[in-house]
N, C-alpha and C positions, 0 to 999 in steps of 0.2 A: 430101288434101282438108281444107279449112279447116272447123273445127268451128263457127265463128261463122256461116258461110254455111249450113252444113247445118242448124243449129238455127233460123236465120231462115226458111229455106225450109220446114222442117217446121212451124214455127209458123204461117206463112202458109197452108199447106195445111190445118191444123187449123181456121183461121178461115174456111175456105170459098173461098179464092182458088184459081184454077187455077195450075198450075206455071209456065206461060209468063208470067203476070202477075207472079208472085213473082220470077222470074228478071229480068224487065225492071226491076222495082223495085230490085233489088240493083245491076244495071248502072247505072241512073240515079243511084243513091246513090254511085257511084264505085268499086265493086268491079270488079276485072278480069273482063272478059267470059269469058275462057277458064276461069278458076277457077270462076265461077258456073255456067257451062254444064257443066263437068266434074262439079261437085258434084251438079247436078240429074240428069245422066246416071247417075251412080253410085247416086243415090237411086231412080231408076226402073228400074234394071237388075236388080231383084230382090234388092237388098241388105237389104230389110226383113225382120226376123225373122218367121217363121211360128209360130203357136201350136202347142204340142206335143201338147196333148190336146183332146178334143172339148168339154170343159167350157169351157175358155178360148175356143175357137172360137165357141161359142154366145154367150158373154158379149160378144165383140167384135161379132158380127153383131147382137145385140140392142141394143147401145149405139150403133152407127154411125148409125142414122137419127135418134136423139135428138141427137147431136152436130151433125149437119148442119142440124137444124131450129132449133137454138138460135143464132140470129144476134143479135149485140148491136144494140139499137136506140139509135141516137145521136140525142139531142135537140139541135137547133141552138139555142144560146143567142144572144140578141141582144147584140151587142157595143156597148154604149152609148158607150164611149170613141171608137170608130170613127165612130159616127153624129155625136157632138158635134164631132169634128174635121172631118168632112165638111161639116157645116152652117157651122162657123166659116170654112172655106176658101171656101165659096160666098159668105158674107157679105163677106169681105175682097176677093174678086174683084169683087163688086158695088160696093163702095166705090171700088176702083181704076177701074172703068169710069166711074162717076159723076164722079170727080175729073178724069179725062181729058176727059170730055165738058164739064165746067163749069170747066175750068182758068182761063179768062180771068176769070170771075166770082170765083173764089177768089183770084186774084192781086189783082184790084181791091179785094176785101173787105179784104185784109191790107195795103193801102196802096201797091200797086205802080204 
């Protein structure tokens, strides 16, 4: 089993993604489907270590809800470069359309 796939799947599960979404993500990223599915199967087949005493078990149970409730809040930033490029593109398209529409007047103006 590839450790990079295992680590990535484990990380995705810790972030709250379900296993199938994580597997799809790895496959879409170009990892071999057979390796990704095999790694996911080995992870879910009970290969996870179990706590040895009740104190650790209580810690895990008490921390689990807190981990699942802490989802990162991503703020969308306005990408001003993209907005400026989009407005510039629309402006240039407008100039092109106007110049095609008024081509005879433009030629006449420049002495043709």
